[in-house]
Kinemage of the C-alpha trace (Angstrom):
@kinemage 1
@onewidth
@group {chain A} dominant
@subgroup {mainchain}
@vectorlist {calphas} color= white
{ca met a 1} P 93.133 123.484 112.270
{ca ile a 2} L 95.703 124.601 114.614
{ca gln a 3} L 99.066 125.983 114.557
{ca leu a 4} L 101.206 125.427 117.708
{ca his a 5} L 104.412 126.954 117.874
{ca thr a 6} L 106.016 125.722 120.634
{ca trp a 7} L 109.530 123.748 122.461
{ca gly a 8} L 109.954 121.487 125.117
{ca thr a 9} L 109.607 123.785 128.135
{ca pro a 10} L 106.707 123.665 130.978
{ca asn a 11} L 105.168 126.713 129.288
{ca gly a 12} L 105.270 124.969 125.998
{ca arg a 13} L 103.912 121.707 127.283
{ca lys a 14} L 100.724 123.249 129.107
{ca ile a 15} L 99.446 123.373 125.217
{ca ser a 16} L 100.497 120.474 123.697
{ca ile a 17} L 98.802 118.650 126.871
{ca met a 18} L 95.737 120.437 126.375
{ca leu a 19} L 95.575 119.945 122.334
{ca glu a 20} L 95.790 116.063 123.456
{ca glu a 21} L 93.739 116.042 126.207
{ca leu a 22} L 91.278 118.111 123.555
{ca gly a 23} L 91.903 115.323 121.018
{ca val a 24} L 91.632 118.132 118.393
{ca pro a 25} L 93.778 118.114 115.213
{ca tyr a 26} L 96.528 120.388 115.272
{ca val a 27} L 100.154 120.977 113.165
{ca leu a 28} L 103.540 121.078 115.547
{ca his a 29} L 105.981 123.778 114.586
{ca pro a 30} L 108.884 123.275 116.854
{ca val a 31} L 110.642 126.747 117.688
{ca asp a 32} L 114.313 125.649 118.608
{ca ile a 33} L 115.352 128.427 121.353
{ca ser a 34} L 118.328 127.005 122.138
{ca lys a 35} L 119.063 128.590 118.514
{ca asn a 36} L 116.989 131.742 118.829
{ca ala a 37} L 114.455 130.886 116.672
{ca gln a 38} L 111.943 132.489 119.279
{ca phe a 39} L 113.225 135.787 117.021
{ca ala a 40} L 113.278 134.978 113.663
{ca pro a 41} L 110.464 137.243 111.757
{ca glu a 42} L 107.831 134.558 111.162
{ca phe a 43} L 107.512 133.903 114.755
{ca leu a 44} L 107.661 137.422 116.141
{ca ala a 45} L 104.448 137.753 113.309
{ca ile a 46} L 102.644 135.673 115.644
{ca ala a 47} L 104.343 136.190 119.451
{ca pro a 48} L 105.839 139.682 119.135
{ca asn a 49} L 106.507 139.095 122.818
{ca asn a 50} L 109.355 136.268 121.485
{ca lys a 51} L 108.120 133.808 123.662
{ca ile a 52} L 106.869 130.078 123.078
{ca pro a 53} L 103.979 129.067 122.997
{ca ala a 54} L 102.353 130.483 120.527
{ca ile a 55} L 99.401 129.354 118.711
{ca val a 56} L 96.942 130.831 115.236
{ca asp a 57} L 93.720 128.772 115.054
{ca glu a 58} L 92.778 129.097 111.352
{ca asp a 59} L 88.987 128.265 112.111
{ca ala a 60} L 87.967 131.084 114.348
{ca asp a 61} L 85.373 132.963 114.043
{ca gly a 62} L 85.883 135.882 112.223
{ca gly a 63} L 89.268 134.116 110.390
{ca pro a 64} L 92.386 133.177 111.475
{ca leu a 65} L 93.328 134.049 115.352
{ca ser a 66} L 97.030 134.224 116.337
{ca leu a 67} L 97.393 134.523 120.480
{ca phe a 68} L 99.876 134.497 122.758
{ca glu a 69} L 100.939 133.905 125.985
{ca ser a 70} L 100.057 130.350 127.312
{ca gly a 71} L 97.548 131.343 129.873
{ca ala a 72} L 95.313 133.034 127.863
{ca ile a 73} L 96.035 130.020 125.063
{ca leu a 74} L 94.953 127.660 127.289
{ca ile a 75} L 91.171 129.834 128.504
{ca tyr a 76} L 90.765 130.247 124.445
{ca leu a 77} L 90.943 126.577 124.078
{ca ala a 78} L 89.121 125.774 127.002
{ca glu a 79} L 86.303 127.848 125.808
{ca arg a 80} L 86.501 126.976 122.237
{ca phe a 81} L 86.079 123.654 122.785
{ca gly a 82} L 84.169 123.685 125.778
{ca arg a 83} L 86.333 121.494 127.825
{ca phe a 84} L 88.200 122.070 131.338
{ca leu a 85} L 86.960 125.387 132.450
{ca pro a 86} L 83.609 125.444 133.845
{ca thr a 87} L 81.115 127.922 133.196
{ca ile a 88} L 79.742 128.641 136.656
{ca pro a 89} L 81.019 131.624 137.593
{ca his a 90} L 82.163 130.591 140.744
{ca glu a 91} L 83.878 127.357 139.639
{ca arg a 92} L 85.279 128.923 136.702
{ca tyr a 93} L 86.896 131.861 138.485
{ca thr a 94} L 88.424 129.497 140.599
{ca val a 95} L 90.024 127.877 138.421
{ca ile a 96} L 91.321 130.963 136.610
{ca gln a 97} L 93.027 132.586 139.819
{ca trp a 98} L 94.951 129.300 140.564
{ca leu a 99} L 95.897 129.552 136.453
{ca met a 100} L 97.194 133.173 137.206
{ca trp a 101} L 98.694 131.967 140.480
{ca gln a 102} L 101.170 129.753 138.230
{ca met a 103} L 101.661 131.929 135.840
{ca gly a 104} L 102.591 134.706 138.215
{ca gly a 105} L 104.087 133.167 141.124
{ca leu a 106} L 104.874 129.178 140.719
{ca gly a 107} L 106.357 129.178 137.172
{ca pro a 108} L 108.447 132.735 137.073
{ca met a 109} L 109.734 131.484 140.930
{ca met a 110} L 111.000 127.884 139.680
{ca gly a 111} L 112.302 129.288 136.729
{ca gln a 112} L 114.377 131.731 138.510
{ca leu a 113} L 115.759 128.771 140.785
{ca gly a 114} L 116.504 127.120 137.783
{ca trp a 115} L 118.713 130.033 136.405
{ca trp a 116} L 120.496 130.482 139.755
{ca ala a 117} L 121.280 126.898 140.397
{ca leu a 118} L 122.258 125.954 136.570
{ca ser a 119} L 122.865 128.819 134.554
{ca ala a 120} L 124.679 131.306 136.406
{ca pro a 121} L 127.902 132.353 135.210
{ca glu a 122} L 129.383 131.632 138.672
{ca pro a 123} L 127.947 129.756 142.142
{ca thr a 124} L 125.462 132.312 143.712
{ca pro a 125} L 123.974 130.633 146.906
{ca leu a 126} L 121.833 133.968 147.830
{ca gly a 127} L 119.897 133.503 144.310
{ca val a 128} L 119.369 130.451 145.088
{ca asp a 129} L 118.648 130.592 148.491
{ca arg a 130} L 116.450 133.344 147.741
{ca tyr a 131} L 114.104 131.647 145.154
{ca leu a 132} L 113.973 127.923 146.909
{ca lys a 133} L 112.565 129.783 149.556
{ca glu a 134} L 109.772 131.161 147.569
{ca thr a 135} L 109.297 128.300 145.869
{ca glu a 136} L 109.100 126.309 149.071
{ca arg a 137} L 106.304 128.641 150.005
{ca leu a 138} L 104.449 128.234 146.758
{ca phe a 139} L 104.732 124.675 147.490
{ca asn a 140} L 103.097 124.985 150.691
{ca val a 141} L 100.239 126.564 149.425
{ca leu a 142} L 99.603 124.000 146.699
{ca glu a 143} L 99.862 121.203 149.223
{ca lys a 144} L 97.086 123.233 151.436
{ca arg a 145} L 95.241 123.495 148.260
{ca leu a 146} L 95.479 119.695 147.509
{ca ser a 147} L 94.607 118.266 150.509
{ca glu a 148} L 90.895 120.548 150.166
{ca ser a 149} L 90.641 119.450 146.260
{ca pro a 150} L 90.971 116.716 144.488
{ca his a 151} L 92.332 119.084 141.286
{ca val a 152} L 93.613 122.192 142.164
{ca gly a 153} L 90.568 124.181 140.120
{ca gly a 154} L 88.496 122.411 142.292
{ca asp a 155} L 86.523 118.639 141.648
{ca ala a 156} L 87.132 118.549 138.228
{ca tyr a 157} L 90.869 118.040 136.779
{ca ser a 158} L 90.918 121.604 134.514
{ca ile a 159} L 93.513 124.027 132.914
{ca ala a 160} L 94.840 125.088 136.250
{ca asp a 161} L 96.405 121.576 136.786
{ca met a 162} L 97.405 121.195 132.843
{ca ala a 163} L 99.390 124.654 133.726
{ca ile a 164} L 101.268 123.920 137.118
{ca tyr a 165} L 101.706 120.092 136.152
{ca pro a 166} L 104.837 120.596 133.526
{ca trp a 167} L 106.747 122.922 135.608
{ca leu a 168} L 106.424 120.438 138.266
{ca ala a 169} L 107.523 117.405 136.643
{ca gln a 170} L 109.775 119.020 134.445
{ca tyr a 171} L 111.913 120.618 137.116
{ca arg a 172} L 112.047 117.815 139.504
{ca val a 173} L 114.514 116.459 137.174
{ca arg a 174} L 116.257 119.228 135.836
{ca val a 175} L 116.649 120.995 139.316
{ca lys a 176} L 116.441 117.575 141.459
{ca asp a 177} L 118.313 118.277 144.143
{ca his a 178} L 116.381 121.168 144.953
{ca ile a 179} L 112.819 120.092 144.140
{ca glu a 180} L 112.495 116.560 144.617
{ca pro a 181} L 112.784 116.762 148.685
{ca leu a 182} L 110.048 119.238 148.364
{ca ile a 183} L 107.565 116.953 146.691
{ca gln a 184} L 108.807 114.049 148.980
{ca ala a 185} L 107.433 116.347 151.945
{ca arg a 186} L 104.371 116.842 150.971
{ca pro a 187} L 102.170 113.889 150.327
{ca phe a 188} L 99.029 115.547 148.793
{ca ile a 189} L 101.293 116.752 145.756
{ca lys a 190} L 102.878 113.863 145.137
{ca ser a 191} L 99.789 111.810 144.986
{ca trp a 192} L 98.405 114.807 142.481
{ca leu a 193} L 101.592 114.502 139.962
{ca glu a 194} L 101.217 110.708 140.034
{ca glu a 195} L 97.439 111.075 139.351
{ca val a 196} L 97.873 113.492 136.405
{ca gly a 197} L 101.276 112.064 135.008
{ca arg a 198} L 98.573 108.649 134.410
{ca arg a 199} L 96.683 110.401 132.033
{ca glu a 200} L 97.869 109.328 128.415
{ca ala a 201} L 96.682 112.482 127.179
{ca val a 202} L 99.310 114.069 129.299
{ca gln a 203} L 101.808 111.915 128.624
{ca arg a 204} L 101.541 112.397 125.333
{ca gly a 205} L 101.808 116.332 125.396
{ca met a 206} L 105.341 116.043 127.905
{ca leu a 207} L 107.147 114.297 125.000
{ca leu a 208} L 106.509 117.233 122.828
{ca pro a 209} L 107.925 118.779 120.453
């Protein structure tokens, strides 16, 4: 049984989407970051960086395994259950590179845009402009990729799609005035969002916790 410790952020929803896609049993443990639950000793025992999501796989080879960092969790689950990550090296590392692109670029830059646009104590146009420009650049990278490939990682739906989808889906609502125009101007991103969003497992995963 897999124990999932998470909250309703894009990073957290990557893993609930993956588990729903896999159709494997898991137990959900909400970690309310608005109440600083990520600093509780019992959570820090499995996620020392005090960030969601984290999992504990009680049935892992060699005994229970705890993991934090959403990208590491996605790769682990894909390998553990043999789905959503190709085994052919060329295809495998294409998926992994786009997963890393999300983790090192798209997610952090959109997160910064959201903070400067919505959470900064004072209006800071310079901060918004900086991260909006970088988000737009990254959207151009993604649009080009999707103009060449049906899914981000290649021909098949993969953990790369699962990692990217929650960021765009949530932030087109959370930072609507900035993100929605970027999506509407990019038909391949828009079509990809619609296609992935129709998947029942994605819809279930996006509702959690």
